[in-house]
Backbone of each chain as ProteinMPNN parsed JSONL, in Angstrom:
{"seq_chain_A": "XXXXXXXXXXXXXXXXXXXXXXXXXXXXXXXXXXXXXXXXXXXXXXXXXXXXXXXXXXXXXXXXXXXXXXXXXXXXXXXXXXXXXXX", "coords_chain_A": {"N_chain_A": [[-13.248, 7.261, 2.605], [-13.54, 8.635, 5.509], [-13.801, 10.804, 7.823], [-16.753, 10.831, 7.277], [-17.898, 8.315, 6.288], [-17.663, 4.637, 7.14], [-15.87, 1.818, 6.655], [-18.037, -0.759, 5.544], [-20.528, 0.957, 5.869], [-23.841, 1.322, 5.242], [-25.395, 2.557, 1.873], [-27.679, 4.605, 0.382], [-28.123, 5.021, -2.701], [-28.859, 7.223, -5.113], [-29.684, 7.303, -8.546], [-30.03, 9.811, -11.219], [-32.584, 12.371, -10.474], [-31.861, 15.468, -8.748], [-29.67, 17.753, -10.398], [-25.644, 16.788, -10.372], [-23.6, 18.437, -8.197], [-20.866, 20.708, -7.165], [-19.285, 18.672, -3.652], [-21.675, 17.321, -3.53], [-21.831, 13.951, -2.825], [-20.899, 11.412, -4.36], [-21.244, 8.105, -6.305], [-19.12, 6.524, -8.527], [-18.504, 5.195, -11.442], [-16.996, 1.951, -12.017], [-13.864, 2.187, -13.605], [-11.323, 1.821, -16.266], [-9.662, -0.147, -14.624], [-9.95, 0.436, -11.948], [-12.004, 0.05, -8.736], [-15.692, 0.341, -8.433], [-16.32, 3.322, -6.565], [-16.609, 5.474, -3.95], [-17.046, 8.655, -3.676], [-16.511, 12.473, -3.085], [-17.828, 15.282, -4.701], [-15.498, 17.604, -6.091], [-15.059, 19.678, -8.099], [-16.637, 20.845, -10.894], [-16.429, 21.052, -14.501], [-17.425, 23.479, -16.764], [-20.58, 23.121, -18.018], [-22.636, 21.338, -16.853], [-24.56, 19.843, -17.639], [-23.698, 18.125, -19.816], [-22.723, 15.239, -21.316], [-19.78, 14.654, -21.158], [-18.863, 15.869, -19.258], [-16.114, 17.439, -17.289], [-15.97, 15.914, -14.116], [-13.971, 16.801, -10.833], [-13.222, 14.656, -8.543], [-12.622, 14.191, -5.029], [-11.793, 12.26, -2.125], [-12.528, 12.421, 1.184], [-10.528, 11.403, 2.967], [-7.923, 12.874, 2.636], [-5.041, 12.092, 2.819], [-5.749, 9.435, 2.632], [-6.811, 8.906, 0.442], [-7.119, 7.66, -2.869], [-7.943, 9.484, -5.758], [-9.205, 12.062, -7.572], [-6.699, 13.612, -7.963], [-5.077, 11.854, -8.582], [-6.115, 9.769, -10.41], [-7.224, 11.916, -12.664], [-9.96, 13.808, -13.569], [-12.935, 12.748, -14.022], [-15.565, 11.856, -16.835], [-18.736, 13.138, -16.444], [-21.119, 11.335, -17.117], [-19.797, 8.903, -15.901], [-20.49, 9.118, -13.506], [-22.69, 6.968, -11.463], [-24.543, 7.604, -9.324], [-26.175, 9.566, -6.935], [-25.742, 9.766, -3.17], [-27.574, 9.698, -0.93], [-28.44, 8.959, 1.639], [-27.355, 7.176, 4.411], [-27.714, 4.354, 5.969]], "CA_chain_A": [[-14.38, 8.561, 2.863], [-13.31, 9.012, 6.706], [-14.505, 10.405, 9.075], [-17.879, 10.858, 6.827], [-18.212, 6.967, 5.998], [-16.575, 3.946, 7.718], [-15.897, 0.705, 6.042], [-19.534, -1.366, 6.036], [-21.713, 1.64, 5.758], [-24.723, 1.154, 3.793], [-25.49, 4.018, 1.202], [-28.564, 4.492, -0.366], [-27.872, 5.848, -3.806], [-29.946, 7.712, -6.35], [-29.019, 7.582, -10.135], [-31.29, 10.494, -11.833], [-32.913, 13.747, -9.383], [-31.627, 16.948, -9.663], [-27.81, 17.834, -11.181], [-24.733, 16.944, -9.51], [-23.189, 19.714, -7.651], [-19.977, 20.029, -6.212], [-20.161, 18.514, -2.405], [-22.619, 15.664, -3.533], [-21.078, 12.791, -2.338], [-21.366, 10.151, -5.312], [-20.969, 6.633, -6.513], [-18.116, 6.298, -9.565], [-18.508, 3.524, -12.054], [-15.718, 1.096, -12.606], [-12.933, 2.258, -15.126], [-9.603, 1.295, -16.213], [-9.568, -1.432, -13.62], [-10.459, 0.666, -10.753], [-13.741, -0.531, -8.328], [-16.336, 1.251, -8.511], [-15.88, 3.909, -5.872], [-17.335, 6.465, -3.548], [-15.931, 10.217, -3.599], [-16.969, 13.739, -2.965], [-17.663, 15.809, -6.156], [-14.61, 18.292, -5.31], [-14.84, 21.346, -8.612], [-16.698, 20.519, -12.259], [-16.597, 21.576, -15.647], [-18.72, 24.527, -16.988], [-21.451, 22.22, -18.432], [-22.959, 19.753, -15.86], [-25.368, 18.956, -18.545], [-23.134, 17.389, -20.744], [-21.898, 13.711, -20.573], [-18.303, 14.478, -20.841], [-18.211, 17.149, -18.445], [-15.063, 16.96, -16.244], [-15.853, 16.236, -12.801], [-13.151, 16.157, -10.067], [-13.626, 13.816, -7.117], [-11.871, 13.65, -3.887], [-12.028, 11.508, -0.804], [-12.45, 13.099, 2.884], [-9.71, 11.685, 4.112], [-7.021, 12.74, 1.62], [-3.959, 11.567, 2.949], [-5.455, 8.051, 2.082], [-7.71, 8.622, -1.025], [-6.931, 7.706, -4.31], [-8.801, 10.55, -6.23], [-8.639, 12.952, -9.372], [-5.49, 13.816, -7.823], [-4.537, 10.501, -9.286], [-6.635, 9.453, -11.92], [-7.516, 13.188, -13.286], [-11.234, 14.203, -13.831], [-13.778, 11.76, -14.305], [-16.552, 12.449, -17.149], [-19.902, 13.412, -15.698], [-21.489, 10.178, -17.492], [-19.348, 7.515, -15.232], [-21.31, 9.03, -12.224], [-23.564, 6.146, -11.214], [-25.548, 8.263, -8.58], [-25.627, 10.428, -5.76], [-25.589, 9.282, -1.942], [-28.757, 10.201, -0.617], [-28.655, 8.565, 2.871], [-26.751, 6.381, 4.959], [-28.475, 3.537, 6.9]], "C_chain_A": [[-14.267, 8.957, 4.444], [-13.412, 10.235, 6.432], [-15.844, 10.663, 8.502], [-18.748, 9.104, 6.316], [-17.115, 6.379, 6.392], [-16.914, 2.734, 6.829], [-17.396, -0.353, 6.55], [-20.8, -0.48, 5.856], [-22.563, 1.238, 4.913], [-25.281, 2.412, 3.088], [-26.701, 3.657, 0.764], [-28.096, 5.821, -1.596], [-28.958, 6.234, -4.848], [-29.597, 8.229, -7.398], [-30.454, 8.702, -10.37], [-31.351, 11.699, -10.774], [-32.063, 15.025, -10.374], [-29.624, 16.69, -9.89], [-27.262, 17.938, -9.903], [-24.365, 18.28, -9.25], [-21.896, 19.422, -7.066], [-20.475, 19.944, -4.594], [-20.919, 17.616, -2.338], [-21.515, 14.903, -3.306], [-21.745, 11.656, -3.466], [-20.271, 8.783, -5.654], [-20.426, 6.925, -8.267], [-18.108, 5.029, -10.304], [-17.244, 3.151, -12.159], [-14.967, 1.618, -13.904], [-11.693, 2.019, -14.689], [-9.137, 0.411, -15.026], [-9.607, -1.102, -12.155], [-11.826, 0.061, -10.357], [-14.159, 0.583, -8.941], [-16.266, 2.307, -6.785], [-16.796, 5.194, -5.446], [-16.592, 7.529, -3.386], [-17.101, 11.274, -3.713], [-16.777, 14.354, -4.12], [-17.06, 17.422, -5.127], [-15.484, 19.975, -6.352], [-16.107, 20.184, -9.964], [-16.643, 21.604, -13.239], [-17.813, 22.287, -15.644], [-20.033, 24.049, -17.529], [-22.09, 20.878, -17.811], [-23.794, 19.183, -16.613], [-24.839, 17.542, -19.105], [-22.432, 15.947, -20.16], [-20.448, 13.876, -20.23], [-18.414, 15.843, -20.122], [-17.262, 16.655, -17.45], [-15.83, 16.938, -15.264], [-14.783, 15.886, -11.731], [-13.221, 15.908, -8.93], [-12.521, 13.517, -6.778], [-12.446, 13.117, -2.925], [-11.791, 12.526, 0.295], [-11.525, 12.837, 3.125], [-8.406, 11.367, 2.905], [-5.678, 12.404, 1.756], [-4.218, 9.78, 2.594], [-6.341, 7.515, 1.269], [-6.719, 8.539, -2.268], [-8.099, 8.417, -5.146], [-8.715, 11.207, -7.81], [-7.408, 13.782, -9.177], [-4.166, 13.066, -8.281], [-4.891, 10.152, -10.73], [-7.22, 10.808, -13.0], [-9.215, 12.986, -12.924], [-12.01, 13.069, -14.311], [-14.906, 12.346, -15.636], [-17.898, 11.986, -16.475], [-20.661, 12.246, -15.917], [-20.936, 9.256, -16.486], [-19.682, 8.26, -13.998], [-22.55, 7.829, -11.949], [-24.792, 7.045, -10.388], [-25.109, 8.962, -7.314], [-26.296, 9.729, -4.419], [-26.467, 10.038, -1.371], [-28.705, 9.837, 1.029], [-27.514, 7.104, 3.423], [-28.064, 5.616, 5.995], [-27.746, 2.378, 7.831]], "O_chain_A": [[-15.12, 9.807, 4.697], [-13.245, 10.802, 5.352], [-16.538, 10.807, 9.508], [-19.945, 8.933, 6.086], [-15.977, 6.84, 6.304], [-18.027, 2.604, 6.32], [-17.682, -0.596, 7.722], [-21.921, -0.969, 5.716], [-22.19, 0.788, 3.83], [-25.632, 3.331, 3.828], [-26.949, 2.453, 0.7], [-27.849, 7.017, -1.438], [-29.804, 5.45, -5.28], [-29.217, 9.398, -7.467], [-31.572, 8.527, -9.885], [-30.304, 12.035, -10.221], [-31.802, 15.353, -11.532], [-28.785, 15.83, -9.621], [-27.634, 18.517, -8.883], [-24.744, 19.206, -9.967], [-21.623, 18.334, -6.559], [-21.417, 20.573, -4.112], [-21.042, 16.977, -1.292], [-20.365, 15.236, -3.594], [-22.876, 11.178, -3.383], [-19.089, 8.562, -5.39], [-21.173, 7.43, -9.105], [-17.747, 3.957, -9.818], [-16.369, 3.985, -12.391], [-15.411, 1.479, -15.043], [-11.118, 1.975, -13.601], [-7.968, 0.528, -14.659], [-9.399, -1.922, -11.261], [-12.651, -0.35, -11.173], [-13.593, 1.441, -9.619], [-16.131, 1.571, -5.808], [-17.516, 5.822, -6.222], [-15.451, 7.393, -2.946], [-18.217, 11.114, -4.207], [-15.718, 14.154, -4.714], [-17.565, 18.047, -4.195], [-16.118, 20.907, -5.857], [-16.274, 18.974, -9.806], [-16.768, 22.799, -12.97], [-18.843, 22.079, -15.002], [-20.815, 24.991, -17.404], [-22.021, 19.72, -18.223], [-23.948, 17.975, -16.438], [-25.26, 16.392, -18.972], [-21.877, 15.662, -19.099], [-19.934, 13.369, -19.233], [-17.943, 16.851, -20.648], [-17.479, 15.624, -16.814], [-16.594, 17.902, -15.228], [-14.583, 14.677, -11.613], [-13.291, 16.832, -8.12], [-11.621, 12.948, -7.395], [-13.628, 13.394, -2.723], [-10.898, 13.371, 0.227], [-10.951, 13.778, 3.673], [-8.017, 10.297, 2.439], [-5.043, 12.416, 0.701], [-3.305, 8.988, 2.362], [-6.703, 6.343, 1.162], [-5.754, 9.266, -2.502], [-9.195, 7.855, -5.167], [-8.225, 10.776, -8.854], [-7.048, 14.571, -10.051], [-2.969, 13.343, -8.355], [-4.257, 10.213, -11.783], [-7.619, 10.504, -14.124], [-9.628, 12.139, -12.132], [-11.448, 12.419, -15.192], [-15.168, 13.528, -15.417], [-18.152, 10.853, -16.066], [-21.079, 11.84, -14.833], [-21.879, 8.593, -16.053], [-18.863, 7.903, -13.151], [-23.56, 8.182, -12.558], [-25.914, 7.109, -10.891], [-23.994, 8.941, -6.793], [-27.364, 9.14, -4.584], [-26.144, 11.221, -1.266], [-29.056, 10.814, 1.691], [-27.068, 6.24, 2.668], [-29.012, 6.165, 6.556], [-28.417, 1.702, 8.612]]}, "seq_chain_B": "XXXXXXXXXXXXXXXXXXXXXXXXXXXXXXXXXXXXXXXXXXXXXXXXXXXXXXXXXXXXXXXXXXXXXXXXXXXXXXXXXXXXXXXXXXXXXXXXXXXXXXXXXXXXXXXXXXXXXXXXXXXXXXXXXXXXXXXX", "coords_chain_B": {"N_chain_B": [[-37.147, 4.637, 10.707], [-37.363, 4.701, 8.159], [-34.898, 3.679, 7.778], [-34.928, 0.929, 9.091], [-36.704, -0.146, 7.116], [-35.322, -0.029, 4.991], [-33.033, -1.87, 5.444], [-34.127, -4.03, 5.324], [-35.012, -4.722, 3.044], [-32.978, -5.292, 2.018], [-32.243, -7.521, 2.481], [-33.27, -9.294, 0.842], [-32.458, -8.132, -1.662], [-29.294, -7.637, -2.063], [-26.856, -5.058, -1.046], [-25.009, -3.411, -3.541], [-21.431, -3.8, -3.386], [-19.213, -0.955, -2.926], [-15.906, 0.661, -3.246], [-14.189, 2.98, -1.043], [-11.947, 3.805, -0.19], [-10.003, 3.36, -2.671], [-7.785, 0.608, -2.803], [-6.194, 0.236, -4.486], [-4.016, 1.096, -6.093], [-2.026, 1.271, -3.995], [-2.246, -1.681, -3.411], [-0.081, -3.194, -3.549], [1.996, -5.053, -1.6], [5.213, -6.062, 0.0], [7.427, -7.59, 1.603], [9.553, -6.878, 1.024], [10.523, -4.894, 0.422], [11.271, -3.941, 2.916], [13.158, -5.245, 3.468], [15.167, -4.993, 1.586], [15.878, -2.172, 2.229], [16.594, -2.51, 4.715], [18.755, -3.82, 4.203], [20.627, -2.197, 2.577], [20.81, -0.241, 5.443], [22.587, -2.182, 6.382], [24.757, -2.4, 4.655], [25.393, 0.359, 4.726], [26.694, 0.501, 7.405], [28.747, -1.32, 7.066], [30.331, -0.099, 5.107], [31.122, 2.108, 6.598], [32.766, 1.041, 8.331], [34.835, 0.234, 6.449], [36.207, 2.449, 6.244], [38.0, 5.332, 6.442], [37.838, 7.967, 5.9], [36.728, 10.682, 7.137], [34.689, 11.978, 6.2], [33.337, 10.832, 4.178], [32.383, 8.702, 6.177], [30.753, 10.094, 7.582], [28.876, 10.656, 5.905], [28.31, 7.908, 5.366], [26.976, 7.169, 8.07], [24.809, 8.952, 7.957], [22.914, 8.45, 5.743], [22.741, 5.494, 6.515], [20.725, 5.992, 8.827], [18.821, 7.344, 7.571], [17.762, 5.556, 5.798], [17.165, 3.214, 7.57], [14.985, 4.552, 8.989], [13.216, 4.778, 6.625], [12.797, 1.584, 6.505], [11.324, 0.957, 8.717], [9.26, 2.826, 8.062], [8.021, 1.304, 6.051], [7.681, -1.36, 7.061], [5.441, -0.659, 9.212], [3.54, 0.027, 7.232], [3.203, -2.299, 6.196], [2.127, -3.892, 8.459], [0.11, -2.154, 9.533], [-1.318, -1.629, 7.127], [-1.908, -3.634, 5.407], [-1.614, -6.454, 7.165], [-4.406, -8.331, 8.485], [-7.246, -8.428, 11.24], [-7.546, -11.553, 11.016], [-4.883, -12.699, 9.983], [-3.66, -12.256, 12.237], [-4.801, -13.814, 14.023], [-4.044, -16.317, 13.385], [-1.242, -15.951, 13.168], [0.211, -15.292, 16.053], [2.561, -14.219, 16.913], [2.696, -12.162, 15.505], [2.433, -9.353, 16.103], [4.056, -9.037, 18.006], [6.538, -9.248, 16.917], [6.247, -7.121, 14.77], [6.945, -5.24, 16.165], [9.615, -5.402, 17.327], [10.657, -6.004, 14.983], [10.66, -3.175, 14.099], [11.75, -1.292, 16.342], [14.092, -2.777, 16.328], [15.324, -1.021, 13.846], [15.284, 1.389, 14.724], [17.126, 0.958, 16.933], [19.419, 0.128, 15.093], [19.839, 2.62, 13.856], [21.129, 4.087, 15.828], [23.687, 2.675, 16.016], [26.626, 1.442, 14.591], [26.958, -1.306, 14.774], [27.066, -4.116, 13.145], [26.201, -6.16, 13.928], [23.5, -5.983, 14.802], [22.137, -4.838, 12.901], [22.195, -7.376, 11.223], [20.204, -8.529, 13.007], [17.894, -7.285, 12.554], [17.725, -7.792, 9.72], [17.275, -10.154, 9.986], [14.801, -10.461, 11.588], [12.955, -9.464, 9.652], [12.868, -10.948, 7.99], [11.061, -13.007, 9.367], [8.863, -12.044, 9.199], [8.381, -12.206, 6.702], [8.553, -14.692, 5.771], [5.537, -15.569, 7.159], [4.32, -13.391, 5.717], [3.918, -14.423, 3.37], [2.97, -16.835, 3.998], [0.52, -16.081, 4.38], [-0.406, -15.066, 1.863], [-0.816, -18.041, 0.567]], "CA_chain_B": [[-38.075, 3.679, 10.808], [-37.201, 4.193, 6.943], [-33.537, 2.799, 7.647], [-35.612, -0.356, 9.119], [-37.274, -0.791, 5.674], [-34.043, -0.647, 3.934], [-32.24, -3.044, 5.904], [-35.059, -5.151, 5.486], [-35.075, -4.553, 1.49], [-31.366, -5.721, 1.669], [-32.031, -9.006, 2.646], [-33.716, -9.952, -0.69], [-31.836, -7.553, -2.591], [-28.389, -7.401, -1.565], [-26.191, -3.882, -1.645], [-23.339, -3.73, -4.166], [-20.101, -3.198, -2.488], [-18.186, -0.005, -3.529], [-14.66, 1.078, -2.429], [-14.16, 4.368, -0.685], [-10.437, 4.726, -0.61], [-9.746, 2.316, -3.625], [-6.489, 0.488, -2.454], [-6.036, -0.309, -5.786], [-2.674, 1.198, -6.668], [-1.265, 0.272, -2.946], [-2.966, -3.032, -3.323], [0.589, -4.182, -3.798], [2.561, -4.984, -1.007], [6.1, -7.0, -0.366], [7.936, -7.123, 2.795], [11.02, -7.142, 0.393], [10.962, -3.318, 0.551], [11.768, -3.236, 4.056], [14.365, -5.799, 3.299], [16.162, -4.088, 0.889], [16.264, -0.735, 3.198], [17.498, -2.968, 6.03], [20.595, -4.144, 3.659], [21.139, -0.78, 2.674], [21.743, -0.269, 6.546], [23.668, -3.48, 6.724], [25.854, -1.694, 4.004], [26.17, 1.765, 5.222], [28.034, 0.038, 8.323], [30.334, -2.344, 6.48], [31.428, 1.2, 4.267], [31.5, 2.855, 7.434], [33.823, 0.246, 9.243], [36.096, 0.115, 6.067], [36.711, 3.842, 5.659], [38.928, 6.119, 7.492], [37.77, 8.871, 5.573], [35.671, 11.13, 8.375], [33.752, 13.037, 5.341], [32.718, 9.614, 4.043], [31.778, 7.782, 7.327], [29.82, 11.127, 8.465], [27.672, 10.194, 4.819], [27.384, 6.513, 5.475], [25.739, 7.157, 9.224], [23.726, 9.577, 7.95], [22.242, 7.62, 5.118], [22.363, 4.748, 7.183], [19.816, 6.655, 9.606], [17.593, 7.636, 6.309], [17.643, 3.849, 5.4], [16.588, 2.977, 8.845], [13.413, 5.137, 8.799], [12.53, 3.684, 5.678], [12.665, 0.263, 6.933], [10.212, 1.329, 9.73], [7.807, 3.14, 7.268], [7.65, -0.521, 5.048], [7.109, -2.22, 8.136], [4.427, -0.271, 9.484], [2.735, 0.135, 5.983], [2.693, -3.947, 5.986], [1.781, -3.806, 9.883], [-1.06, -1.534, 10.052], [-2.366, -1.808, 6.007], [-1.516, -5.279, 4.842], [-2.3, -7.778, 7.504], [-5.856, -8.313, 9.125], [-7.329, -9.433, 11.913], [-7.338, -12.888, 10.71], [-3.406, -12.938, 10.025], [-3.174, -12.174, 13.156], [-5.204, -14.713, 14.941], [-3.24, -17.645, 12.675], [0.32, -15.955, 13.652], [-0.347, -14.929, 17.41], [3.464, -13.402, 17.302], [2.705, -11.068, 14.496], [2.122, -7.736, 16.77], [5.311, -8.968, 18.545], [7.242, -9.281, 15.692], [6.693, -6.51, 14.195], [7.187, -4.712, 17.671], [10.701, -5.781, 17.605], [11.45, -5.368, 13.94], [10.599, -1.364, 14.206], [12.307, -1.708, 17.868], [15.554, -3.065, 15.728], [15.645, -0.787, 12.791], [15.142, 2.336, 15.655], [18.562, 0.804, 17.296], [20.409, 0.207, 13.8], [19.922, 4.274, 13.535], [21.722, 4.231, 16.872], [24.98, 1.791, 16.14], [27.25, 1.076, 13.534], [27.398, -2.914, 14.594], [26.601, -5.183, 11.597], [25.022, -7.404, 14.075], [22.075, -5.315, 14.907], [21.325, -4.899, 11.004], [21.641, -9.132, 10.923], [19.096, -9.246, 13.662], [16.88, -7.166, 11.917], [17.257, -8.723, 8.802], [16.348, -11.747, 10.172], [12.922, -10.193, 11.796], [12.049, -9.108, 8.452], [12.743, -12.769, 7.068], [10.082, -13.886, 10.013], [7.606, -11.729, 9.057], [8.6, -12.643, 5.056], [7.891, -16.215, 5.672], [4.471, -15.171, 7.756], [3.483, -12.868, 4.714], [4.031, -15.28, 1.954], [1.946, -17.882, 3.795], [-0.859, -15.324, 4.259], [-0.362, -15.423, 0.015], [-1.116, -18.964, -0.155]], "C_chain_B": [[-37.573, 3.496, 9.006], [-36.017, 3.467, 6.813], [-33.805, 1.101, 8.122], [-35.735, -0.985, 7.865], [-36.005, -0.982, 4.719], [-33.208, -1.667, 4.125], [-33.055, -4.145, 5.346], [-35.002, -5.49, 4.085], [-33.726, -5.352, 1.005], [-31.026, -6.895, 1.975], [-32.402, -9.663, 1.61], [-32.933, -9.048, -1.833], [-30.568, -6.901, -1.925], [-27.554, -6.105, -2.043], [-25.344, -4.164, -2.638], [-22.821, -3.134, -3.324], [-19.37, -1.827, -3.266], [-17.221, 0.559, -2.451], [-14.877, 2.575, -2.113], [-12.611, 4.694, -0.86], [-9.798, 3.555, -1.254], [-8.328, 2.19, -3.203], [-5.501, -0.028, -3.611], [-4.426, 0.09, -6.077], [-1.733, 0.779, -5.288], [-1.82, -0.857, -2.492], [-1.744, -3.758, -3.362], [1.697, -3.971, -2.261], [4.017, -6.399, -0.743], [6.898, -6.677, 0.892], [9.756, -7.091, 2.069], [11.48, -5.801, 0.28], [11.757, -2.96, 1.788], [13.365, -4.085, 3.829], [15.412, -5.274, 2.493], [16.573, -2.919, 1.688], [17.441, -1.664, 3.978], [19.064, -3.36, 5.5], [20.907, -2.826, 3.346], [21.764, -0.313, 4.187], [22.773, -0.736, 6.791], [25.104, -3.035, 5.659], [26.626, -0.439, 4.325], [26.982, 1.327, 6.293], [28.845, -0.211, 8.124], [30.728, -1.042, 6.139], [31.724, 2.145, 5.118], [32.929, 2.331, 8.238], [35.073, 0.461, 8.313], [36.721, 1.138, 5.575], [37.634, 4.514, 6.906], [38.946, 7.107, 6.891], [36.369, 9.643, 6.375], [34.818, 11.79, 7.704], [32.524, 11.791, 5.19], [31.87, 9.051, 5.091], [30.561, 8.56, 7.974], [28.559, 10.736, 6.949], [26.962, 8.89, 5.246], [26.663, 6.482, 6.976], [25.07, 7.829, 8.467], [22.448, 8.927, 6.597], [21.639, 6.464, 5.707], [21.117, 5.04, 8.034], [18.336, 6.606, 8.366], [17.188, 6.287, 6.612], [16.685, 3.444, 6.51], [15.071, 3.356, 9.239], [12.89, 4.25, 7.871], [12.222, 2.454, 5.857], [11.279, 0.594, 7.907], [9.105, 1.697, 8.733], [7.583, 1.955, 6.406], [7.026, -1.169, 5.752], [5.806, -1.709, 8.795], [3.339, -0.113, 8.352], [2.447, -1.442, 5.962], [1.89, -4.043, 7.434], [0.027, -3.625, 9.812], [-2.116, -1.26, 8.634], [-2.711, -2.74, 5.312], [-2.478, -6.101, 5.627], [-3.587, -7.484, 8.508], [-6.109, -8.723, 10.233], [-6.759, -11.144, 11.831], [-5.601, -13.349, 10.909], [-2.868, -13.247, 11.59], [-3.622, -13.267, 13.902], [-4.594, -16.403, 14.274], [-1.849, -17.438, 13.17], [0.304, -14.894, 14.83], [1.039, -13.73, 17.408], [3.92, -12.406, 16.064], [3.135, -9.715, 14.995], [4.068, -8.003, 17.345], [6.63, -8.865, 17.909], [7.711, -8.687, 15.202], [7.461, -4.931, 15.099], [8.843, -4.842, 17.433], [11.438, -5.798, 16.438], [11.999, -3.821, 13.978], [11.55, -0.939, 15.263], [13.958, -1.515, 17.003], [16.081, -2.385, 14.727], [15.829, 0.703, 13.553], [16.875, 2.236, 16.332], [19.38, 0.746, 16.168], [20.576, 1.752, 13.831], [21.177, 4.341, 14.331], [23.422, 3.893, 16.987], [25.368, 1.778, 14.806], [27.586, -0.705, 13.733], [26.412, -3.356, 13.87], [25.884, -5.891, 12.547], [23.708, -7.045, 14.586], [21.415, -5.361, 13.737], [21.001, -6.535, 10.589], [20.366, -9.126, 11.721], [17.753, -8.706, 12.942], [16.79, -7.186, 10.362], [16.465, -9.832, 9.166], [14.754, -11.777, 10.933], [12.17, -10.059, 10.744], [11.924, -10.431, 7.718], [11.797, -13.326, 7.783], [9.023, -13.339, 9.277], [7.496, -11.568, 7.751], [7.795, -13.686, 5.152], [5.871, -16.06, 5.864], [3.56, -14.843, 6.443], [3.154, -13.768, 3.954], [2.892, -17.076, 2.593], [0.477, -17.167, 3.971], [-1.661, -15.213, 2.687], [-1.31, -16.633, -0.116], [-3.108, -19.301, -0.109]], "O_chain_B": [[-37.423, 2.363, 8.549], [-35.92, 2.657, 5.892], [-33.119, 0.179, 7.68], [-35.156, -2.006, 7.494], [-35.799, -1.888, 3.912], [-32.687, -2.313, 3.216], [-32.499, -5.158, 4.922], [-34.933, -6.701, 3.876], [-33.517, -5.875, -0.09], [-29.903, -7.385, 1.863], [-31.827, -10.731, 1.402], [-32.922, -9.515, -2.972], [-30.66, -5.831, -1.323], [-27.462, -5.929, -3.258], [-24.867, -5.299, -2.62], [-23.265, -2.24, -2.604], [-19.012, -2.045, -4.424], [-17.465, 0.841, -1.278], [-15.61, 3.296, -2.79], [-12.152, 5.627, -1.518], [-9.115, 2.784, -0.579], [-7.6, 3.181, -3.15], [-4.38, -0.533, -3.555], [-3.67, -0.858, -6.288], [-0.777, 0.022, -5.46], [-1.912, -1.08, -1.285], [-1.899, -4.974, -3.244], [2.098, -2.855, -1.929], [3.852, -7.521, -1.222], [7.02, -5.493, 1.207], [10.823, -7.267, 2.656], [12.663, -5.533, 0.07], [12.609, -2.075, 1.871], [14.464, -3.561, 4.013], [16.559, -5.187, 2.934], [17.788, -2.743, 1.77], [18.668, -1.601, 3.907], [20.139, -3.263, 6.091], [21.676, -2.331, 4.17], [22.961, -0.036, 4.275], [23.761, -0.176, 7.267], [26.263, -3.346, 5.934], [27.828, -0.176, 4.273], [28.135, 1.753, 6.222], [29.871, 0.256, 8.618], [31.604, -0.63, 6.898], [32.469, 3.055, 4.755], [33.867, 3.028, 8.623], [36.16, 0.765, 8.806], [37.589, 1.06, 4.706], [37.798, 4.103, 8.055], [40.041, 7.658, 7.007], [35.214, 9.245, 6.226], [33.976, 12.355, 8.402], [31.408, 11.699, 5.701], [30.662, 8.93, 4.882], [29.657, 8.059, 8.643], [27.372, 10.583, 7.238], [25.766, 8.665, 5.434], [25.71, 5.707, 7.057], [24.294, 7.003, 7.986], [21.232, 9.062, 6.733], [20.434, 6.229, 5.616], [20.3, 4.127, 7.916], [17.261, 6.006, 8.407], [16.418, 5.951, 7.512], [15.475, 3.366, 6.294], [14.211, 2.598, 9.688], [12.27, 3.217, 8.12], [11.186, 2.12, 5.282], [10.181, 0.303, 7.431], [8.13, 0.96, 8.583], [6.385, 1.913, 6.123], [5.935, -1.642, 5.432], [4.979, -2.614, 8.898], [2.169, -0.149, 8.735], [1.294, -1.756, 5.663], [0.721, -4.377, 7.244], [-0.9, -4.423, 9.944], [-3.274, -0.855, 8.736], [-3.731, -2.748, 4.624], [-3.607, -6.449, 5.281], [-3.658, -6.47, 9.201], [-5.274, -9.544, 10.615], [-5.842, -11.702, 12.433], [-5.174, -14.13, 11.759], [-2.054, -14.067, 12.014], [-2.72, -13.791, 14.555], [-4.837, -17.465, 14.848], [-1.198, -18.405, 13.568], [0.383, -13.698, 14.551], [0.826, -12.574, 17.775], [5.044, -12.011, 15.754], [4.012, -9.041, 14.454], [5.022, -7.274, 17.074], [7.643, -8.415, 18.444], [8.894, -8.761, 14.869], [8.178, -4.006, 14.718], [9.208, -3.668, 17.372], [12.659, -5.658, 16.5], [13.142, -3.368, 13.924], [12.266, -0.014, 14.881], [14.716, -0.545, 17.021], [17.207, -2.745, 14.383], [16.652, 1.38, 12.936], [17.683, 3.162, 16.26], [20.313, 1.537, 16.302], [21.762, 2.08, 13.826], [22.234, 4.601, 13.757], [24.236, 4.494, 17.689], [24.577, 2.064, 13.908], [28.336, -1.301, 12.96], [25.211, -3.088, 13.911], [24.823, -6.349, 12.123], [22.865, -7.924, 14.765], [20.296, -5.843, 13.565], [20.041, -6.946, 9.937], [19.401, -9.686, 11.201], [16.756, -9.403, 12.752], [15.849, -6.633, 9.792], [15.382, -10.272, 8.782], [13.884, -12.647, 10.909], [10.985, -10.388, 10.693], [10.998, -10.814, 7.003], [11.323, -14.297, 7.193], [8.249, -14.107, 8.706], [6.584, -10.828, 7.38], [6.626, -13.741, 4.771], [5.073, -16.355, 4.974], [2.573, -15.469, 6.056], [1.948, -13.972, 3.819], [2.37, -17.975, 1.933], [-0.567, -17.753, 3.687], [-2.855, -15.246, 2.387], [-2.382, -16.522, -0.71], [-3.597, -20.207, -0.785]]}, "name": "protein", "num_of_chains": 2, "seq": "XXXXXXXXXXXXXXXXXXXXXXXXXXXXXXXXXXXXXXXXXXXXXXXXXXXXXXXXXXXXXXXXXXXXXXXXXXXXXXXXXXXXXXXXXXXXXXXXXXXXXXXXXXXXXXXXXXXXXXXXXXXXXXXXXXXXXXXXXXXXXXXXXXXXXXXXXXXXXXXXXXXXXXXXXXXXXXXXXXXXXXXXXXXXXXXXXXXXXXXXXXXXXXXXXXXXXXXXXXXXXXX"}
């Protein structure tokens, strides 16, 4: 997620709160052998409140990011929360 | 202020670690990739020497240079992505070794001298030894 975040940064993540929207930085739950990851929401399906709404997530450092370009969209329900602060 | 409080809380409740550019698909490293390309470089040199067909020789040179570039690429990936500061502490010659190996890959582009390819293979073998030591 360079240049936004660097390894070792501490992030405050909020689950719940307002609906996720494109541009938000989110934590995505581990799945399919992938660890828990932090990515930015790139685009979303038409039903933001549905758990199965597809969300396309991308890294801020595209050349070195494994994201929806590789593993496809993720269901909204796999988003753990939104990054609200770095400390 | 809030940051101080958050850091204080972290002392009692450690934060979860999440990955940012999950290295998962790229977590597989092996100097064999560089070695195989270097063997191709050597093979092209030998084919070049054994042929008297100008067109074939031209191809052999072109492919040799392409493969030599791949050697550099794979070495760079190992050097910059796989090896960590603690590895260079344990193996202080690591940087020199990569410098030497990538230089040899560059030289292999300019020559059809098999000895250069052998030197290159030797340098990769040294890196390979260190690599597998770090895996123990």
